[in-house]
C-alpha positions, 0 to 999 in steps of 0.5 A: 879672785874669779870675781875680778876676772876679766871675761868676754862674752861673744855673742856674734849671733846677737839676734838669736833668743835664748829662753828666759833661764839662759838669758837670766843666766848670762845677765848674771854673768856679764853683772858678776864679772863685768863681762864685755859683750862682743857682737861684731868679729872685728870687735872681737879681733880688737878684744882678743888681741888688745885687751888680753880678757882671761876668759872668752865664753861662747854661748851659741854655735856662731864660731862653728860656721865656716865663716868663722874660720878665721875667729877660730884660729884667733882662739886657738892662739889665745888659748895656746898663749893663756887664755880660757874658752868655755863652750857653754850654755847653749853652744852644744844645743845649737851646734851639729856633730861636725860643727862640734868636731870642727871647733874641737879640732881647730882649737887644738883637740881633735880627739874630742868628738861629739858622741853620737851619730846623730846630729842633735843627739842628747842624753838624759843620765844622772852625774857623779862628780870626778874625784879628780875634778877640783885638782883641774880648778886650781886657780878657781878652787873655791867655785870648784869646791862648791860643784855639785857631788851628783845631779840630773842633765840633759846633755850633748856628750862628748867622747876622747876625752881623757880620764883626768879631763872629765868632770862628771861620770854617769851615775846608775843611782840603783847599783852605785856603779859608774855607767857608760853613755850609749855604749861610749866608755869615754863619753862625758857631758863636761870636761876641762882640759889644758892646751898649751899655756890656757885651757878649753872647757866644754859644757854640754847641758843645755837646760842650764840646771844649777849644778851645770852654772856651778861647773861654768863658774869653776871654769872662770 
């Protein structure tokens, strides 16, 4: 059951202040899943190696920085052996294009890349739920079933995502057609893929709308 999932929230930049909406949703995550909040690298090493949580959530860019290389290797091994890592909340908004690409590469999914040459580019669009996305979340089927069919976002998109791993497509309401983002046919704002025995999830929407919160819950 999702409500009993073992979750760790990685806050190595504990002095970073989130806006009230983000902070409220992080507090709700900690309360709902009784998540352990980690603020020190050594503590993270201990939690991942000894407690083996089911899910690790990264809400900011701390692990994209050069000094976090060892921790990225730790998370890669954690994913391969059955853990789930979710990059969400303010992760995309606080990361550079190079930081995103480095994170994906070192977590074992080098084909995923930032979908714009601009360092902090984001795209506003309406989304349409990928017809196959609920099958992606077999262990959390109830949460996946509650995901919005469509909703508007402002997000950092990524490309190189296999069709089966995309959760939403851009949607043109006036024509009813699925659109491409900035000329990138494969670009998408959220994705979830299997790596080894575990999973990596990415959520690029940073205003954190209700629809996005549902996506994060489905990943957990």
